C-alpha positions as a printed Julia matrix, in Angstrom:
266×3 Matrix{Float64}:
   0.0    0.03   0.05
   1.23   3.57  -0.87
   0.49   4.77   2.45
   3.25   2.82   4.11
   5.85   5.46   2.49
   4.46   8.04   4.71
   6.53   9.39   7.65
   5.84  11.71  10.34
   5.81  14.79   8.17
   6.36  17.37  10.81
   9.96  17.22  10.5
  11.69  19.62  12.86
  12.26  17.85  16.02
  11.86  21.13  17.98
   9.29  22.16  20.16
   7.81  24.7   18.0
   7.14  22.33  15.06
   7.34  18.83  16.76
   4.44  16.59  16.53
   5.75  13.33  18.3
   9.26  11.81  17.74
   7.87   8.53  16.02
   4.89   7.56  13.85
   2.76   4.31  13.5
   3.97   3.26  10.04
   6.97   1.23   9.13
   8.97   1.37   5.96
   9.93  -2.2    5.33
  13.15  -4.0    5.34
  15.51  -2.17   2.95
  13.13   0.62   1.93
  13.97   4.36   2.73
  11.97   7.68   2.62
  13.48  11.21   2.21
  11.57  14.23   3.13
  12.44  18.0    2.51
  10.19  20.25   4.56
   9.67  23.86   4.77
   7.94  25.81   7.4
   7.01  29.35   8.74
   5.4   30.94  11.77
   4.87  34.6   12.59
   3.08  34.75  16.03
   2.04  37.87  17.75
   1.82  36.65  21.28
   4.01  35.03  23.75
   3.5   33.21  27.07
   5.91  34.65  29.68
   5.35  31.88  32.2
   1.67  31.71  31.65
   1.08  35.36  31.13
   0.19  36.46  27.64
   2.25  39.38  26.28
   2.31  41.18  22.91
   5.56  39.89  21.63
   6.22  38.6   18.2
   8.97  37.26  15.78
   9.45  35.55  12.46
  10.74  32.1   12.23
  11.23  29.75   9.32
  12.97  26.59   8.93
  14.13  23.88   6.43
  14.42  20.2    7.42
  16.02  17.2    5.91
  14.41  13.98   7.37
  15.21  10.52   6.2
  14.04   7.11   7.59
  15.33   3.6    6.72
  13.85   0.05   7.46
  16.46  -2.07   9.02
  14.06  -4.98   9.35
  10.23  -5.13   8.95
   9.85  -4.33  12.63
  12.77  -1.75  13.11
  13.16   1.51  11.75
  16.05   4.23  11.91
  15.49   7.96  11.19
  17.57  11.04  11.22
  16.4   14.6   11.17
  18.42  17.95  10.7
  16.65  21.28  10.79
  18.14  24.58   9.62
  16.11  27.32  11.44
  16.14  31.22  10.74
  14.63  33.94  13.04
  14.9   37.75  12.97
  18.38  37.47  14.48
  19.82  34.02  13.98
  20.07  31.52  11.12
  21.91  28.18  11.82
  21.53  24.42  11.89
  19.78  23.61  14.97
  19.81  20.19  16.63
  20.37  17.02  14.98
  17.96  14.08  15.93
  18.78  10.37  15.62
  15.91   7.82  16.58
  15.24   3.98  16.46
  11.69   2.74  16.53
  10.86  -1.02  17.22
   7.7   -2.81  16.85
   7.32  -5.48  19.41
   3.72  -6.46  19.34
   1.23  -7.02  16.57
  -2.14  -8.47  16.43
  -4.41  -8.65  13.49
  -7.99  -9.01  13.75
 -10.77  -9.29  11.25
 -11.34  -5.46  10.82
  -8.33  -4.0   12.25
  -4.83  -4.4   13.45
  -3.28  -3.29  16.79
   0.64  -2.48  17.1
   2.7   -1.6   19.94
   6.0    0.19  19.5
   8.97   1.47  21.53
  11.37   4.27  20.24
  14.58   5.74  21.65
  17.04   8.39  20.53
  18.81  11.59  21.09
  19.24  14.87  19.65
  22.35  17.46  19.97
  23.04  20.75  18.94
  24.87  20.81  15.47
  26.14  24.51  15.8
  27.26  26.9   18.41
  24.03  29.09  18.02
  23.43  31.82  20.71
  20.98  31.66  23.42
  19.76  34.47  25.6
  16.61  35.88  24.1
  13.37  35.34  22.32
  15.1   34.87  18.93
  16.88  31.83  20.16
  16.47  28.89  17.83
  16.86  26.38  20.62
  18.27  25.71  24.16
  21.47  24.24  23.14
  20.5   21.09  25.1
  21.44  17.49  24.57
  18.29  15.25  24.91
  17.84  11.67  25.42
  14.24  10.54  24.43
  12.06   7.45  24.85
   8.57   6.79  23.4
   5.86   4.19  23.69
   3.29   4.04  21.01
   0.03   2.49  20.52
  -1.19   2.29  17.01
  -4.58   0.86  15.86
  -5.63   0.93  12.16
  -8.94  -0.39  10.79
  -9.06  -2.11   7.21
 -10.64   1.1    5.64
  -7.68   2.99   6.36
  -8.63   5.08   9.44
  -6.24   4.84  12.37
  -5.65   5.99  15.8
  -2.03   6.51  17.27
  -1.11   7.5   20.88
   2.35   8.02  21.98
   4.2    9.44  25.22
   7.48   9.0   26.87
  10.15  10.91  28.53
  12.71  13.41  27.34
  15.74  13.63  29.68
  18.1   16.73  29.15
  21.71  16.57  29.86
  22.37  20.28  30.7
  20.27  22.78  32.58
  17.17  22.45  30.52
  14.28  20.93  32.39
  13.15  17.25  31.51
   9.81  17.14  29.8
   6.78  14.74  29.31
   5.21  14.58  25.86
   1.91  13.21  24.83
   0.66  13.01  21.16
  -2.85  11.82  20.15
  -3.38  11.48  16.35
  -6.43  10.38  14.15
  -6.32  10.17  10.52
  -6.9    7.86   7.25
  -4.21   6.56   5.09
  -5.35   5.62   1.41
  -3.58   4.52  -1.62
  -2.69   8.18  -2.63
  -3.96  10.4   -0.11
  -3.43  10.75   3.64
  -5.01  13.15   6.34
  -4.53  13.49  10.07
  -5.43  15.64  12.72
  -3.66  15.68  16.31
  -3.45  17.0   19.71
   0.21  17.56  20.92
   0.96  18.35  24.62
   4.38  18.95  26.45
   4.9   19.29  30.1
   8.26  20.52  31.65
   9.4   19.53  34.98
  10.47  22.72  36.64
  12.54  25.3   35.05
  12.38  29.11  35.16
  10.1   31.55  33.4
  10.71  34.52  30.97
  10.35  37.69  32.95
   9.97  35.71  36.03
  11.29  36.58  39.65
  14.22  36.72  39.68
  14.73  37.29  35.96
  16.24  34.4   34.04
  20.14  34.59  33.53
  20.22  31.4   31.42
  17.73  30.68  28.86
  18.76  26.9   28.9
  16.73  26.83  32.17
  13.36  27.86  30.61
  10.49  25.48  31.01
   8.4   25.12  28.0
   4.79  23.76  28.14
   2.26  23.94  25.27
  -1.1   22.65  23.93
  -1.18  22.35  20.32
  -3.53  21.05  17.57
  -2.98  20.59  13.97
  -3.43  18.41  10.82
  -1.69  17.24   7.57
  -2.76  16.25   4.1
  -0.49  14.35   1.82
  -0.85  13.29  -1.77
   1.09  11.08  -4.21
   2.08  12.9   -7.21
   4.07  10.5   -9.44
   5.02   6.9   -8.61
   7.03   7.22  -5.38
   7.01  11.07  -5.23
   4.56  13.01  -3.2
   3.8   16.35  -1.38
   2.0   17.35   1.89
   0.84  20.64   3.64
   0.3   21.1    7.37
  -1.14  23.7    9.66
  -0.79  23.8   13.38
  -1.69  26.23  16.29
  -0.38  26.62  19.78
  -3.22  27.28  22.07
  -1.86  27.96  25.29
   1.63  27.18  27.24
   4.24  28.29  29.22
   7.41  30.22  27.77
   6.12  29.75  24.12
   4.81  31.71  21.42
   1.2   31.44  20.46
   0.1   31.31  16.89
  -0.34  29.13  13.55
   2.61  27.35  12.13
   2.5   26.6    8.39
   4.45  23.77   6.69
   4.9   22.09   3.41
   7.35  19.53   2.0
   8.34  17.01  -0.61
   8.39  13.3   -0.13
  10.46  10.61  -2.1
  10.14   6.88  -1.38
  13.18   4.39  -2.21
  11.67   1.05  -2.62
């Protein structure tokens, strides 16, 4: 089925653009998918702690994402984003991840799968930190994810994932949760999702005392979004996505627009 080429499609492994570290689809042994993604946001509000302020910035990104099927039940994936804000433009954090499907049960009308993922991300450049135009927090992270994926024969699916992100520097650890509902057809794919992140502790922007190290900011958010993908020709396709941060802590509020090209090597 053509939908099996689909990857997460929300490519930057950065809190502003992320939508879960792993997805519920596997490439298959020896198959690879490469995605070139683009995104843009220009929010007008910022949650300093949980207080909404009239602060804005423009951010854009380009992200190269690739995933490879080591076996039918084990995928490896790599993502490298280049992020540009009003005052900074550099490569951000490279992300490496492994995803393993350890349980699969096929029923007459649906299948249920359980997966576990683990990986890490680390800065690829010495980008500056210390203000709202930062492209990241210069933190190395070790991540784990547990995922439940249920898919019906007509293409509809539900995926729930959560885990723990352990930071090696002063940046607070966080707990992510992503719920996704969608449908995967032969040449089309749609999904809608809710994304949540909770940081354990950390300081607030414009808090008391004022932050001296932006690595220590705790970032929480509630976000909704959706994606549409279509096959264009043979193994080549394209996608569009839109997401919106509803509320949070030390995060911008506003829409995030994305698009990209997908090629499947089979």
